C-alpha positions as a Markdown table, in Angstrom:
| # | Residue | x | y | z |
|---|---|---|---|---|
| 1 | Met | 231.9 | 70.3 | -87.6 |
| 2 | Thr | 231.3 | 73.0 | -90.1 |
| 3 | Lys | 232.4 | 76.6 | -90.3 |
| 4 | Glu | 228.9 | 77.6 | -89.0 |
| 5 | Asp | 229.4 | 75.5 | -85.9 |
| 6 | Leu | 232.7 | 77.2 | -85.2 |
| 7 | Ile | 231.1 | 80.6 | -85.6 |
| 8 | Ala | 228.4 | 79.6 | -83.2 |
| 9 | Val | 231.1 | 78.7 | -80.6 |
| 10 | Gly | 232.6 | 82.2 | -81.0 |
| 11 | Tyr | 235.2 | 82.2 | -83.7 |
| 12 | Thr | 235.1 | 84.9 | -86.5 |
| 13 | Lys | 234.2 | 83.8 | -90.0 |
| 14 | Ser | 237.8 | 84.0 | -91.3 |
| 15 | Thr | 239.2 | 82.2 | -88.3 |
| 16 | Ala | 236.6 | 79.4 | -88.7 |
| 17 | Gln | 237.4 | 79.0 | -92.3 |
| 18 | Gly | 241.1 | 78.8 | -91.6 |
| 19 | Ile | 240.5 | 76.1 | -88.9 |
| 20 | Ile | 238.4 | 74.0 | -91.3 |
| 21 | Arg | 241.1 | 74.4 | -93.9 |
| 22 | Glu | 243.8 | 73.2 | -91.5 |
| 23 | Ala | 241.6 | 70.3 | -90.2 |
| 24 | Lys | 241.0 | 69.1 | -93.8 |
| 25 | Ala | 244.8 | 69.2 | -94.4 |
| 26 | Leu | 245.4 | 67.3 | -91.2 |
| 27 | Met | 242.8 | 64.6 | -92.2 |
| 28 | Ile | 244.5 | 64.3 | -95.7 |
| 29 | Lys | 247.8 | 63.9 | -94.0 |
| 30 | Lys | 246.4 | 61.1 | -91.8 |
| 31 | Gly | 245.4 | 59.3 | -95.0 |
| 32 | Phe | 241.8 | 60.3 | -95.5 |
| 33 | Ala | 241.8 | 61.3 | -99.2 |
| 34 | Phe | 238.1 | 61.9 | -98.9 |
| 35 | Tyr | 238.8 | 65.3 | -97.4 |
| 36 | Asn | 240.7 | 66.4 | -100.5 |
| 37 | Asn | 237.6 | 68.0 | -101.9 |
| 38 | Lys | 236.9 | 71.7 | -102.2 |
| 39 | Arg | 233.2 | 71.3 | -101.7 |
| 40 | Leu | 233.5 | 69.4 | -98.5 |
| 41 | Gly | 233.0 | 71.8 | -95.6 |
| 42 | Ser | 232.8 | 69.5 | -92.6 |
| 43 | Val | 235.5 | 67.8 | -90.6 |
| 44 | Pro | 235.5 | 65.6 | -87.4 |
| 45 | Lys | 235.3 | 67.4 | -84.1 |
| 46 | Glu | 238.4 | 65.6 | -83.0 |
| 47 | Ala | 240.4 | 67.2 | -85.8 |
| 48 | Ile | 239.2 | 70.7 | -84.7 |
| 49 | Glu | 240.1 | 69.9 | -81.1 |
| 50 | Glu | 243.6 | 68.7 | -82.1 |
| 51 | Ile | 244.3 | 71.9 | -84.0 |
| 52 | Thr | 242.9 | 74.4 | -81.5 |
| 53 | Gly | 243.9 | 72.5 | -78.4 |
| 54 | Ile | 240.4 | 73.2 | -76.9 |
| 55 | Lys | 238.0 | 70.4 | -75.9 |
| 56 | Leu | 234.6 | 71.2 | -77.5 |
| 57 | Ser | 231.4 | 70.0 | -75.9 |
| 58 | Glu | 228.7 | 68.1 | -77.8 |
């Protein structure tokens, strides 16, 4: 998911950016060094769901 996907769901721009930032940090913590990249703006939907606690539909 990207920032734009979160905005489409109803989050504000700054909140969406923060969620993506947190999700990237979570993925890095889980051992996926691939997400340690400033230019990468997408994360797995499961990471977003884990952070927000909300189940997102397809």
